N, C-alpha and C positions, 0 to 999 in steps of 0.2 A: 669165603665167610672165614671168621677166626671166630673158633669157640676157646673162651677163655674159662679154665676152673679157679674158684674162687675158694678161699678155704683161710684157716685159720683167724686171727684177730685182726682190726680194721685196719693197720700198718700193713700187715702183707697185701690184703684184700686190694691195699692203692696202689701197691708195687705192681701186683699181678693186671690191674685194671689198665695201668697206666700202659705197661708193655703191649699187651693184647692191643691196646687203641694206637698204640706207634706202629704195629704190624698191619692194623687192617687198615690205615692212614696210608700206609706205602704200597697196599694192594689195592687200595680204591674200594674198598670193599666194608662189611659191616664188621662188628665185634658183636656174639651173642655171648652170655653168661650162663656158665656150669655152676648154681647152685646150691646142688646136690649132697655135698659135703654139708652142708648145716641140719638139712633135713637127718643127715646120719648120725653128725654128733652134737644134734642140739642140745644145750643145758652141759656139754661137757667140762667147760669153764665161761664164767661169765661173762669174757670178752668175746669168746668165740660166737660172734652170731652174724649174719649179714646185717653189713653197716652201711653199706655204699648210698643207700638212699638219703641219707643225710646231705648230701652233693647233689649236685646240677648233673650229675653223669647220665650218659645213656644205657636207660635200663631194656635192653631187648635180652630176654632169656630164654637158652636153645629148649626147644622143644622136645621131649619125650622120645619122639623117634629118631632125633636126631642124636641125642646121647647114645641109643640104642644102638644105633648104626656103628658108633664111635666102638661103642665095645665088642660088639660082633667082629667087625672088620678092622682092629685098630692096627694090624699090619699094613694095610694100605694106607693109614694117615702118617702124618707127622707127630708124634709124642714126645715133647719138650719138657725133658723133668729136671728143669735149669733152676740153680739157685745163683751162680755166679753168671757175670758177662761173658758173652763170647762174642768176638768181630763178627762171624757166620749168622748170626740171629736176623739180621736185614734180610739175609739170602733166604730165610724159610720160607716155603712158597703158601700161596693161597691155599684156602680149606685145609686149614693147620689145627689142630688141638691142643691147647697151649697147659701143659702141667707143671706148675713148678712156682719159683719164689720172687724171681726177676729181680734181685736188692740191689740195683744199680741203678743212679741217674742215665747211666749210659744207653739204657734198652729205650728209653724216650725223650734222650735230649734233642731231639730232630725237632720234637713238638712240645717242647716244656710250655710254650706259652698255651697252648691249647689244652694239655695238662691241665696248668692251672687253674682256666677257667671250668673245666669241670669238674675241679676239686673246689670251686666255690660253694659257699654253703646254701643249702635249698631254704630252710627254716630259719627265722629270723632268730635271737636270743631272748631267752627269756628275761626278766626284770631283773633276777638277780644275777644272771650271766652280765646282763649289759653294764649293771652297776661296778662289775669288775673290772670290764672291758675299759668302762670310763677310766679308772681308777690305775688301770696299765696306762693307757695311752695317756694320762696325765703325769706320768711318773718318769717321762724319758730323761735320757736314755735308760731303755728297761732292758733286763737278761732275763730269759727263761731259763730255769734250771730244771731238768729232768732226773728223777731217781726211779728208776727200776728195780723192782722186787717183785712181789707176786710170785707166779710158778718159778722165777729164777732162784728161788731161796731153798724151794724143796727139791724140785723134780729138773732144774737144768744149770745147778750151779757148775757143775763141771765142766760142760760145755760152752755155757755163754759167760759165766761169771757175773758178779756182782762188784762194781765199782768201790772204790776205795775212797777215805779222805782225803789223801794224797792228789789223786786226780782231782778233784774238786777245789781242792785248795790252789793246783799248779790252773788249773784253768782260769780263777777269781783273780789270779796273779797275771795271768797272760792279759785279761782283758782292764786289768788296772794299768797295764803298760801300753794300754791302747786309748783307754778313754776314763773320765772321772764323774765323778757324782753320780755313777749308774745304779739302780734298786734293781735287785735281784727280787724275781715270784718264782717260788719252788712250787715244783708240779709233782706228784708220786700218786701209783697206785698203793702205796702205804705212807699217809703224809705224815700219821704220827710218828713213825721210825723215822723220818727223815729228820723232822722238828727234833726229835730226840738228841739224833746224833752227829747231824750237820752241824760244824760250828763255824757261822759266814762272820769276818767281820768288814762287812759291807753293809748299808741298808738292805732290808731284804724283807718278805711275805710270802707265807705258805698258804697256796690258795687250796682251800678246800671243799669238795663238792659235796654238795646238798642234795637234797631230792627236787629240786629246781633246778640242777645241773641235768644234761643229757651227757649219756658216755661219749661223744663227738667233741664235748664245749672245752676239753682242755684244748685239744687240738686247735680249735677256734682263738682259744684264749693265747697259748703260745704264740701264733702267728701273728697275733698283734704287738709281742716285744720286739725291739729294734733289734737286739742280740740272742746267741744262744749257747746254753752249755746242756750237752745231750747225753744221754745214758746210750746203750747198745739196745735200744728200742728202736722197733722200725715205726712205731706209735710217736716216740719223740721226733726222729727222723722229719717225719712229715710237718712236723707242727714246727721245726727249725725250718727247711725246705719251702714251707710256705709262707713264712716271712717276707714280705714285699721290699724293704729295703733294701735297695742295690749295694748300700756300703754294709751290709750287715759280714760281722763276724760270727763264725759259728765253730763252735769246740767240740771235736767228738774223738772219742776213748782209739787207741791204739794199742792192741791188735782190737778190732771190734768185738770179735768173739777169741775166747780161749781155747775151746775143743780142738784136739787134733786133726789138723786139714783144715780148720776154718781160717787161720790166723791171716792168710792173705786173701781173705775176699775182698773184693771192689766195693764196699756198701759204701763209704765215705766220699763225697762229690771232690775233686780235684782241688776247688776254692777255699776249702774249709781247710783248719787246723787241727792236726792232730796231737794229741796229748798221751804219752806211754804212761799206761797203768801197770800197777803191781803186779807180780806173777799172784800173789796172794792178798789180796786188798784187806786190810783191816774195818775196813765202812760196812757197819751192822752185820756182825757175823750171825747166821740164824738163829733165830730164837724162837720156837713154837712151845707155845703153851697150850 
């Protein structure tokens, strides 16, 4: 049995689940989920809630007795506080408790189609989301563009870094060199700031979530686009990865994070295009009123 600890926002949970699923499949065993983190940190941030129940994942939760055993006999378990990919991951034995972020496609590349199936949506979209989906599908070629702000502004700017206008302009230009007549759909956790600051010279629409949207619907809608320009966000990463278009172009920032020791993380998939970001980006400087 593989027990996987889930924590943080939906994008991180998806990486954790996918890595645990890959290891469980390798050992022909089951993956159970430790969701105790959400009981401890419930309400800490709006996006920090257990969210995988929106997908067709296998929800088998670790029993209290199993978690107690891990806490008591941790030295006899394999605990993997993993962030970056390492090749010996596949050699981790059965009966492992996984604790980490696992932010790389390499952890689950061998079962990528299985992962894609598990991350199909369990619930049908609302009428409002369906209308937006139809608009995106009728606007091909379409590009989803994601702007991440939220806790990156006040808490983690020095570690993760906000992306600047130059990054998005360069990404748009890279797509212009490949495609013509595309429409950009902008997604953000602060859509007002994105609309104010993004200066786009191509047809575009800002996707505004209403009370008729669920927290996971942005990933659903992003995955309907043909191509993507993503921020350094695991939420955006999955929206792009789930795009079924085999000829898609995905553009991601380089480096992914700006904090010391984080610049070399292998988050971006090999087939994606990376565009350098400025050391100090000018896009949306923090302004908290």
